[in-house]
N, C-alpha and C positions, 0 to 999 in steps of 0.2 A: 785635906780633901777639898776639891774645887766644886763650887756650885755652878749649875748650868740650867738653861731652859731650852725647850725644843717644842716643835709642833709636828714635823714630819721627819722620821728617822729611818735609815737603813741599818739593819742589824745583821752583821756578818757572823756566821757561826761556822767554825772549822770542823774538819773530820774528827779531830780528837775529842770533840764534844758530842757530835752527832753519832758517831760510831767508835766509841772509845776502845773497843777490843780490836778494831781494825778489820772486822768481818761482818758486822751487822749493826743496824741502827737500834738505839735504845733510848729510853727516857731518863737515864741516870742523871745527866747534867742539864737537859733542856727543860725539865718541868718548871724550875724557878724562872727561867727565861720566858716560858709560855705565860706564866702568871703575870710577869712584868708587862708583856705585850698586851694581854687581855685587859688588864687594869688600865693601861695607858689608853687603849682604844675606847674603853668606857668613859674616859675623860675627854674624848673627842680628838685624840691624837691619831696620827696615821703612821703605820709601820710597814716596811717591806723587809722580808727575810732574804738574805743571800746565804744559801746553805751548801756546804760541802757534804760529802758522804756517799755519793752514788757509787763510785768505784769500790769503796770499802764495803758497802752494803751488798754488792753483787759478787764479791770475791769468792764466797763459798760456792756459788753456782758455776764458776769457771775456774776450777782448781788448777793451779800450775805449780811446779816445783822450781821453775826458772823465773828470771825477770820477765814479766809479761810483755808481749809485743803490743804495738799500738792497737791492732785489731782485737787482741784479747782484752785490753783495758776498755776499749769501746764496747765490747760485749758485756763486760762487768757493769759498765755505766748504764747500758740499756736495761739490764735486769735490775740494777740497784736503784735507778730512778723511781721505779714503782714502789720499792720498799721505803725509800727515803720519804717520798710524798705521803705514803700511807702512815708512816710514823708521825709526821707532823700533823696530818689531818685528824688523827685520833685524839689530839690534845686541844683542838679548837672546836668551838661550837658554831663556827661560820664557815662558808665554803672556802677551801684553799685552792688557789690558782697557781698552776705551774707555768713558769716562764723560762724557757731554755734559750740561751743567747750565746753568740760567738763574737769575737772581736770585730768581724765583718759587719755585724748588725749595728754596732756603734759607729763604724766608719762610714756607713751608707746613710746620708742625711735623711732620705725618705723613711728608711727603717727606724732610724733614731726618733723621728717625730712619731712614727706609729707606735713605738714602745711607750712614749709619753702618753699618747691617746689611750692606749690599752690600760695603763696604770690609772689614768684618770677615771676610766669607767669602772675599774675594779674597786677603787676607793668609793666611788659613787654608790656602788651596790653592796658595800660592806664586806667584800671578800678579802681574804688574806693572801697577798701576792708573795710567792716563794720563787726566788730566782736561783738558777744554777747555770754553770757553763754547759753548753751542749756537747759534752765529751763524745757522744755517739757519732757525731759527724765532723767535729772540728779537727782539722789537721794542724800541724805545728805552726804554720804561718797564719792560721785563722784563730788560734787560741789566745785568750787573754793570758792564760798560763797559771794564774793563782787567784784564789777567791778574795784575797785582800784588795787587789786592784780591781777585780770584778765588783766588789762592794763599792769602791770609789766611783767607777763608771756608772753603776746603778744609782748612786746618790746624785751624780751629775745629771743623768737623764731624767731622774724623778724630781729634780729641783728640790731635793731634801735640804733641810737646814743642819742635819746631824748625821754622822756615820758612827755607829757603835761597833767596834771590833771585839768580839769575845774571844779571848785567848786562853791559854793554860798558864799564863803568867800575869802578874798584877798590873803591869804597865811597862813604860820605858824606864830603864834603870841607868845609873851612871856606869855600870858594868854588868856582866851576866851574873845574876844573883845565884845561879846554880853552880857557879864556879868561884865567885868572889863573895866572901862572907860579909864584907862591909859595903857592898853595893847599896846605893840608896835610890828609892823610887823618886822619879821626877814627876811631880803632880801637874805641872803646867808648862807647856812649851809655847812661847810667844811667836817664835819664828823658826822655821826648819832650815838650818844652814848646814855647812859642811860638818860642823862639830856634832850636830844631831845625827847626820847620816853615819858618822864615824862610830856612833854608839850601837849601830845595828849589826847584829851577828848574822849567821846563816840560819837555815831552817831549824826551828826549835822542837819540832815534833816528828816522830817517825811515821806518823799517819798522814799529816797534812803536807802541803808543798810550800806554804808561806811561813817565813820566820819574821823576825822583827824588821829585816830589811824591806820586805814587801809591805809591811804595815806602815813604815815611814813613807815609802813611795805613795801609798794610798792616801795617807794623811796630808802629804804635800799637795797632791792633786786637789783634794777637797779644800784645804786651807786657802789655796790660791783662788778658789772659786766661791769663797764666802761660806763654806760649810765647815762647822766645827767637827772634830774627830775625837772619839774617846777610845782608849784601849783599856779593857777591864778583864778580870779573871772570871771567865764563864763557868769555872768549876766551883766557885764559892757562891752559895745561894744567897748569902747576905748582901752580896754585891748588888743584886737586883732590888732588894729593899732600899738600898742607898739611892739607886738610880730613880726609883719611884718617888723618893723624897727630894729629887733634884740635886743630889750630891754625887760626884764621881769619885769613887775610891781608887781609881787608877790614874791614868794620864789623860789630860785634856790638851789637844792641839788647837790653839785659838785660830779662828777664821780670819781671813783678811778683811779689812774694812772697805776695800775697793775691789769687790769681786768681779770676775769676768762676766760678760753678757752670755746669754744662752748659746748664741752662735759661736762666740769666742771660745767657750768651754769645749764645744764640739771640735772646732778647728785645732785647739791646743792639745787635747787629750785623747780624742777618739780616732784620729787619723794616723795611718802608718805611711811613712814616706816611701814612695816608689822610685825616687831619683833625687839627684842633687844638682843644684845650680850654683856655680862659683860666680860671684858678682864682683864688680869693681867698686872702688871707693865712693864714687858718686852715687851709685845705687844703694850702697850701704848707708850712706848719709841720708838719702831721701827716705828710705824705709824706716830707719830708727828715729829720725828727728822731724820728719815732715808728714809721716803717715801716708806716704805715696804708694802707688801701685809699683810693682816691679816691671820695668820695661825690658823688652828684648835687647835694646841698645846697651843695657847695663850688665848683660850676661857674658861672662868670659869663657865658661866651660860648662858643658852638659854631660852629666854622668848618669848611667842607669838606663833602663828601658821602661817607659811609661806612656800611657794613653792620655789624650785630652781629658781633663777632668780629674786626673789622679793627683794625689798629694805629692809635693816635692819640697825639699829643704833648700834654703838659700844659705850659702856659706861665704864668709869673708874672712880671709887670713886664718883659715882653719877653725873659725868659730861659727857655729850654727846660729844665725840671727833669727830665723823663723821658718815658717812653713806655710803652704797654701795650695790652692787648687790651680793647676796650670791649664791655660787655655789651648796650648799646643802639645802635640805628642813629641816624644824625645827625638824622633827622626827629623821632623820639621823644625823643631827648635834648634837642633844641631846646625841646620842650614841657615837660620836667620839670626842666630845669637850675634849681638853687637850691631845689628842693623836697625835702621829707622823705618818709619811707617811705609813710605813709598817703596823702599827697597824690598820690604817683606813681600809685597804684592808681586813685584817683578820676579822674585826668586821662586815663590811657591805657586803663583798663579791664583792665589786667594789670600785673604788676610783677615784675622780676627782683630786687627788693629795693632798698635805698637805695644800693647800691654801683654806681658806673658802671664802674670798673676795679678788679678785685680785687688785693690786695697780692701774690698769688702770680703774677699775670700782668703785673706792671709792673717797670720798672727805673728807678732814679734815675741820671741821667747824670753823668759826670765823677767825679773823685776829690775834688773840693772838698767837704768835709763841714762847711763853715761853717754854724753854726746860723741858721736863719731864724726870727726871732721873730714871733709874731702881731702884726699892726699894728693899733693902736687907731684906730677910725674917728674923724675929726674931728667934733666936735659942731657 
């Protein structure tokens, strides 16, 4: 078992723990967790809960015999949110604060900062923040999609040092322990690479939406941002006794020692690309090796429809190098790709300058810092 320390943690709790029967919230599995949180808070630590369970909690009130439609699921969520929050509130002796979020809230920089400010005030006044995805209004393109990744996004925006994901399995194994008898628990992961991703299976619960695959995605987001991640079995009460003593009986994903800055975290993980820019070798070299802005002159192809200020990806030889906020909309950029500063003004009648994506508004993806050399054109 691995020892760990922490000060501000996001604790993600899935539907199978909050609503184990699939139809209503209970305290069956969350009482030991509540004790862990309460005792941690008494020691001066700060905790945010990311809770699933609203759809399951509202399922009895919207009975269906078929696969529920989006509208029916949203109705279940609207009813179930009240029950889920009431269930949490009855176990805490401090005010519980409900925070409903969508992917769009993380993608919008102003809202992102507002979430941070709200959390800061809640901590200041001793409230218990409880986060869930706003299933009542979120459409497919606005959904985070699973509460493992929602937990990661919450840890990023909250500037937490730890994400604890409570599952119905002990941690990450060398194989699925429910199918392979000699599967071994992996207590510590130093780096999340392809071999770690390969260990992730599909959804492990008939109630929740996130399996080990989404847990590793969440851990990777956090690890790259300097946030350690724990996967533990939330159905075992003694797990929380171990956590209180600073020992993780599950899997610890070690945090990077060179975490992203707050703005880089937002650019890397919270934005969804609205378009794609294919760039030439000179632009690829400048972005990767010199930390330059992306110039209009270095763009060969514009794909997708986006507005000025939207997020776009930059691609070189079928590899996504990074993403950032574009100063031009797709129609105008289509007209000025490959052009230099004076030519842009002549074509559009206005100009934001030669820069399509400023260096302060872009992020280069991945940890691979292999140098990209300018490629000489064949004669």
